[in-house]
ZAVO-775279 format. One line per 2 residues: number of its first residue (from 1); their letters; for each residue x, y, z of C-alpha. Coordinates in nm, 4 decimals. Example, Ala and Ser with C-alpha at 12.3 -4.5 7.8 and 13.67 -1.06 7.14 Angstrom:
# residues 2
1	AS	1.2300:-0.4500:0.7800 ~ 1.3670:-0.1060:0.7140
# end
This chain:
# residues 204
1	XX	0.7170:2.0723:1.4335 ~ 1.0397:1.9449:1.2803
3	XX	1.2919:1.7921:1.5176 ~ 1.6542:1.8569:1.4318
5	XX	1.8828:1.5575:1.4122 ~ 2.2584:1.5208:1.3884
7	XX	2.2260:1.1990:1.1888 ~ 2.3976:1.2318:0.8509
9	XX	2.4080:0.8766:0.7178 ~ 2.1294:0.7654:0.4828
11	XX	1.8356:0.5880:0.6419 ~ 1.6786:0.2731:0.5027
13	XX	1.3426:0.4506:0.5330 ~ 1.2549:0.7926:0.3954
15	XX	1.2417:1.1034:0.6126 ~ 0.8612:1.1024:0.6169
17	XX	0.8578:0.7549:0.7701 ~ 1.1366:0.8466:1.0141
19	XX	0.9378:1.1511:1.1265 ~ 0.6178:0.9467:1.1610
21	XX	0.7783:0.6722:1.3674 ~ 1.0451:0.8606:1.5617
23	XX	1.1355:1.2266:1.5201 ~ 0.7919:1.3893:1.5281
25	XX	0.6013:1.1138:1.7086 ~ 0.4661:1.2122:2.0501
27	XX	0.2698:1.0599:2.3347 ~ -0.0678:1.2342:2.3388
29	XX	-0.2991:1.3211:2.6259 ~ -0.6163:1.4437:2.4486
31	XX	-0.8082:1.2930:2.1607 ~ -1.0252:1.4185:1.8768
33	XX	-1.3622:1.2681:1.7811 ~ -1.2095:1.1090:1.4705
35	XX	-1.2896:0.7380:1.4871 ~ -1.0469:0.4485:1.4893
37	XX	-1.1356:0.1515:1.2710 ~ -1.1382:-0.2133:1.3701
39	XX	-0.9045:-0.2749:1.0773 ~ -0.6485:-0.0323:1.2193
41	XX	-0.6594:-0.1998:1.5603 ~ -0.6184:-0.5426:1.4017
43	XX	-0.3218:-0.4221:1.1955 ~ -0.1469:-0.2964:1.5093
45	XX	-0.1114:-0.6547:1.6277 ~ -0.0178:-0.7809:1.2810
47	XX	0.2804:-0.5427:1.2794 ~ 0.3725:-0.5723:1.6479
49	XX	0.3937:-0.9512:1.6458 ~ 0.7132:-0.9466:1.4384
51	XX	0.9186:-0.7767:1.7105 ~ 1.1872:-0.9987:1.8685
53	XX	1.1449:-1.1713:2.2036 ~ 1.3592:-1.4202:2.3950
55	XX	1.3255:-1.7575:2.2236 ~ 1.0262:-1.6100:2.0408
57	XX	0.8250:-1.6393:2.3631 ~ 0.5755:-1.3569:2.2845
59	XX	0.4255:-1.3116:2.6353 ~ 0.2329:-0.9896:2.5638
61	XX	-0.1464:-1.0076:2.5796 ~ -0.3644:-0.7202:2.4572
63	XX	-0.7140:-0.6411:2.5805 ~ -0.8985:-0.3750:2.3801
65	XX	-1.1459:-0.1999:2.6089 ~ -1.4352:-0.0538:2.4140
67	XX	-1.6127:0.2726:2.5066 ~ -1.9189:0.2180:2.7204
69	XX	-1.9650:-0.0232:3.0086 ~ -1.6206:-0.1833:2.9752
71	XX	-1.4435:0.1512:2.9689 ~ -1.6402:0.2692:3.2708
73	XX	-1.5074:-0.0314:3.4630 ~ -1.1524:0.0628:3.3678
75	XX	-1.1625:0.4361:3.4432 ~ -1.1834:0.4097:3.8262
77	XX	-0.8643:0.2005:3.8280 ~ -0.6711:0.4756:3.6505
79	XX	-0.4773:0.7455:3.8354 ~ -0.6884:1.0580:3.8670
81	XX	-0.4957:1.2493:3.6015 ~ -0.5315:0.9613:3.3540
83	XX	-0.9079:0.9208:3.3859 ~ -1.0145:1.1966:3.1424
85	XX	-0.7693:1.0654:2.8833 ~ -0.9045:0.7146:2.9132
87	XX	-1.2654:0.8269:2.8986 ~ -1.2124:1.0328:2.5836
89	XX	-0.9887:0.8008:2.3822 ~ -1.1589:0.6191:2.0934
91	XX	-0.9571:0.3052:2.1723 ~ -0.7816:0.1821:2.4855
93	XX	-0.5587:-0.1229:2.5240 ~ -0.4611:-0.2988:2.8448
95	XX	-0.1197:-0.4576:2.7984 ~ -0.0507:-0.7598:3.0173
97	XX	0.2017:-1.0404:3.0276 ~ 0.0943:-1.4027:3.0407
99	XX	0.2362:-1.5733:3.3491 ~ 0.1804:-1.9057:3.1712
101	XX	0.3527:-1.8076:2.8468 ~ 0.5472:-2.1357:2.8514
103	XX	0.2246:-2.3194:2.7600 ~ 0.2767:-2.1958:2.4028
105	XX	0.6507:-2.2633:2.3935 ~ 0.6357:-2.5716:2.1719
107	XX	0.4278:-2.3759:1.9210 ~ 0.6522:-2.0690:1.9001
109	XX	0.9897:-2.2467:1.9434 ~ 0.9200:-2.5761:1.7634
111	XX	1.2819:-2.6609:1.6760 ~ 1.3807:-2.6898:2.0457
113	XX	1.0683:-2.7333:2.2613 ~ 1.2740:-2.8979:2.5379
115	XX	1.4307:-2.5582:2.6107 ~ 1.1162:-2.4738:2.8062
117	XX	1.2801:-2.6550:3.0991 ~ 1.4990:-2.3471:3.1461
119	XX	1.1925:-2.1654:3.2818 ~ 1.0581:-2.4269:3.5217
121	XX	1.1324:-2.2019:3.8195 ~ 0.8472:-1.9549:3.8661
123	XX	1.0610:-1.6511:3.9411 ~ 1.2606:-1.6875:3.6203
125	XX	0.9462:-1.7529:3.4182 ~ 0.7739:-1.4400:3.5476
127	XX	1.0790:-1.2193:3.5024 ~ 1.1310:-1.3329:3.1441
129	XX	0.7618:-1.2931:3.0711 ~ 0.7385:-0.9393:3.2041
131	XX	1.0672:-0.8203:3.0537 ~ 0.9786:-0.9450:2.7075
133	XX	0.6244:-0.8080:2.7277 ~ 0.7769:-0.4644:2.7948
135	XX	0.9890:-0.5132:2.4840 ~ 0.6768:-0.5967:2.2840
137	XX	0.5033:-0.2900:2.4262 ~ 0.7621:-0.0745:2.2512
139	XX	0.6791:-0.2438:1.9241 ~ 0.3089:-0.1960:1.9992
141	XX	0.3607:0.1810:2.0200 ~ 0.5582:0.1811:1.6948
143	XX	0.2816:-0.0195:1.5274 ~ 0.0222:0.2338:1.6461
145	XX	0.2255:0.5069:1.4780 ~ 0.2741:0.3001:1.1623
147	XX	-0.1025:0.2702:1.1050 ~ -0.1388:0.6481:1.1322
149	XX	-0.2602:0.6699:1.4907 ~ -0.1115:0.8147:1.8098
151	XX	-0.0469:0.6416:2.1423 ~ -0.0773:0.7661:2.4978
153	XX	0.0982:0.5044:2.7154 ~ 0.0319:0.5150:3.0900
155	XX	0.1686:0.3334:3.3939 ~ -0.0457:0.5308:3.6394
157	XX	-0.3159:0.2812:3.7334 ~ -0.4053:0.0204:3.9939
159	XX	-0.2836:-0.3005:3.8324 ~ -0.4542:-0.5218:4.0914
161	XX	-0.7881:-0.3546:4.0214 ~ -0.7402:-0.3837:3.6457
163	XX	-0.6498:-0.7510:3.6762 ~ -0.9525:-0.8168:3.8965
165	XX	-1.1819:-0.6476:3.6448 ~ -1.0325:-0.7736:3.3179
167	XX	-0.7797:-1.0540:3.3752 ~ -0.9509:-1.2727:3.6336
169	XX	-0.8943:-1.6404:3.5608 ~ -0.6459:-1.5776:3.2794
171	XX	-0.3072:-1.5645:3.4524 ~ -0.2431:-1.2317:3.2808
173	XX	-0.0904:-0.9408:3.4733 ~ -0.1358:-0.5850:3.3493
175	XX	0.1600:-0.3459:3.3339 ~ 0.0561:-0.0686:3.0954
177	XX	-0.2559:0.0985:2.9584 ~ -0.2343:0.2719:2.6208
179	XX	-0.4915:0.5105:2.4777 ~ -0.5022:0.5174:2.0977
181	XX	-0.6502:0.7694:1.8566 ~ -0.5952:1.1037:1.6868
183	XX	-0.4692:1.4139:1.8730 ~ -0.7205:1.6574:2.0193
185	XX	-0.6599:2.0101:2.1451 ~ -0.3466:2.0680:2.3536
187	XX	-0.2514:1.7046:2.2963 ~ 0.1201:1.7301:2.3778
189	XX	0.3595:1.9168:2.6029 ~ 0.6712:2.0822:2.4683
191	XX	0.9183:1.8083:2.3877 ~ 1.1634:1.7475:2.6714
193	XX	1.5391:1.7199:2.6082 ~ 1.6964:1.3923:2.4997
195	XX	2.0373:1.2810:2.6237 ~ 2.3315:1.3379:2.3944
197	XX	2.5285:1.0438:2.2538 ~ 2.8151:1.1503:2.4806
199	XX	2.6025:1.0583:2.7813 ~ 2.3976:0.7679:2.6489
201	XX	2.6344:0.5885:2.4117 ~ 2.9799:0.4412:2.4526
203	XX	3.2060:0.2138:2.2529 ~ 3.4364:-0.0356:2.4270
# end
């Protein structure tokens, strides 16, 4: 399916790349038996890590849950409608944010490590961590597409149960689960409308 666009200016990437990353990319709900390689999963992080975060804080933590015993521990924590997707996906990632992301601040912001004092208050530290992990999650999805795979992001799950099963003792808090693979039968719904620039964009 080709998605019409009103954009007329030249892109810095070709139309094939724009379609792959944006215009024809979809969230999928069923998966084929085509395998996903360890190299592809590793490359997802290698691309995602370059996305911007506040003071380069990089709070996102990724847990790849392999098929088998680990996946069977995850499935019961998913909302009922998300369980078949999670069981059938060749790869599944739990995305969490690190509540102790400031422990790495001197490493990732070496020119001004004293700035970590801005986040001494727990509430501010957690808010910044979660907000920037969500930002990185967007780059994670784009990286999945860039390596030729498809993503099925989900928020329908019991985060407390997931954290108890997979994040105990880490200080990580889950906020999204993403299935990764190739589309199966009836993988997508009809694309829903997007807002027009007149609604979503303004210049002041």
